[in-house]
C-alpha positions in Angstrom: 115.7 -49.5 -20.0 115.6 -53.2 -21.1 113.2 -55.5 -22.8 111.8 -58.2 -20.5 110.0 -60.5 -22.8 109.1 -61.2 -26.4 106.0 -63.3 -27.3 105.4 -64.1 -30.9 101.8 -63.7 -32.2 101.0 -65.8 -35.2 98.2 -64.9 -37.6 96.1 -68.0 -38.1 93.1 -68.9 -40.3 91.5 -71.0 -37.6 92.4 -70.4 -34.0 90.7 -73.7 -32.8 92.6 -75.8 -35.4 95.8 -74.0 -34.5 95.3 -74.5 -30.7 94.7 -78.2 -31.3 97.9 -78.4 -33.4 100.1 -76.6 -30.8 98.6 -78.6 -27.9 99.7 -81.8 -29.8 103.2 -80.2 -29.9 103.1 -80.0 -26.1 101.9 -76.5 -25.5 99.2 -75.7 -22.9 96.5 -73.1 -23.3 96.9 -70.3 -20.7 94.2 -68.1 -22.0 91.6 -68.4 -24.8 88.9 -66.0 -26.0 86.8 -67.4 -28.8 85.0 -64.1 -29.2 88.3 -62.4 -29.9 89.6 -65.4 -31.9 92.8 -65.3 -29.8 94.7 -67.7 -27.6 97.8 -67.6 -25.4 99.8 -70.8 -25.0 102.9 -71.9 -23.2 105.4 -74.8 -23.0 107.9 -74.4 -20.2 109.3 -70.9 -20.4 108.1 -70.5 -24.0 105.1 -68.4 -24.9 103.1 -68.1 -28.1 99.9 -66.2 -29.1 97.6 -67.3 -31.9 95.2 -64.7 -33.5 92.7 -65.0 -36.3 91.9 -61.3 -36.4 95.4 -60.3 -37.7 95.2 -62.8 -40.5 94.0 -60.2 -43.1 95.7 -61.9 -46.0 94.7 -65.5 -45.7 96.5 -66.6 -48.8 99.7 -64.7 -48.1 102.9 -66.8 -47.5 104.4 -66.9 -44.1 108.0 -65.7 -43.9 108.7 -66.1 -40.2 110.3 -69.1 -38.5 109.9 -70.0 -34.8 112.9 -72.0 -33.6 112.1 -74.2 -30.6 114.8 -75.6 -28.3 113.7 -78.8 -26.4 116.1 -80.2 -23.9 115.9 -83.7 -25.5 115.4 -83.5 -29.2 115.1 -87.2 -29.8 112.5 -87.7 -27.0 110.5 -84.6 -28.3 110.7 -85.9 -31.9 109.3 -89.3 -30.8 106.6 -87.6 -28.6 105.3 -85.6 -31.6 105.1 -88.8 -33.8 103.2 -90.4 -30.9 100.8 -87.4 -31.0 100.2 -88.0 -34.7 102.3 -85.1 -36.0 104.0 -86.0 -39.3 107.7 -85.2 -38.6 110.7 -85.7 -40.9 113.8 -87.6 -39.7 116.2 -85.8 -37.4 119.0 -84.1 -39.4 122.5 -82.9 -38.2 123.1 -79.5 -39.8 126.3 -77.8 -40.9 125.7 -75.2 -38.1 125.9 -77.8 -35.3 122.3 -78.5 -34.6 120.3 -81.7 -34.6 116.9 -80.6 -35.8 113.8 -81.2 -37.8 111.4 -78.8 -39.5 107.6 -78.7 -39.7 104.8 -76.3 -40.6 101.7 -75.5 -38.6 98.2 -75.6 -40.2 98.8 -72.0 -41.6 102.2 -72.5 -43.1 104.1 -70.9 -40.2 107.5 -72.7 -40.1 108.8 -74.4 -37.0 112.4 -75.4 -36.7 113.1 -77.6 -33.7 116.6 -78.4 -32.6 119.2 -79.0 -30.1 123.0 -78.4 -30.2 125.0 -81.5 -31.2 
């Protein structure tokens, strides 16, 4: 037996606000159900689900990190700025990545990088 796919599902306080944020990052909405307060998004081969119903502790800190790997970090960084996302400067890490880090509206951490 083998695992064929993993899709993170993030608990969010406002599915509409989170959908808007992630579409500004470049994701597209594949499915959305406002009655369920749930959405499924994609960006290339990447998949992500957003769900209000699993956010039972609205004030709880988020401990997870999604690491996104664009094929052109500089172009993606510039595109996010053009989309009105506040992004810090690109940084070269000790572990060989050129990256930047942001948070979504619910405090979920997104690290975005490309190998140097």
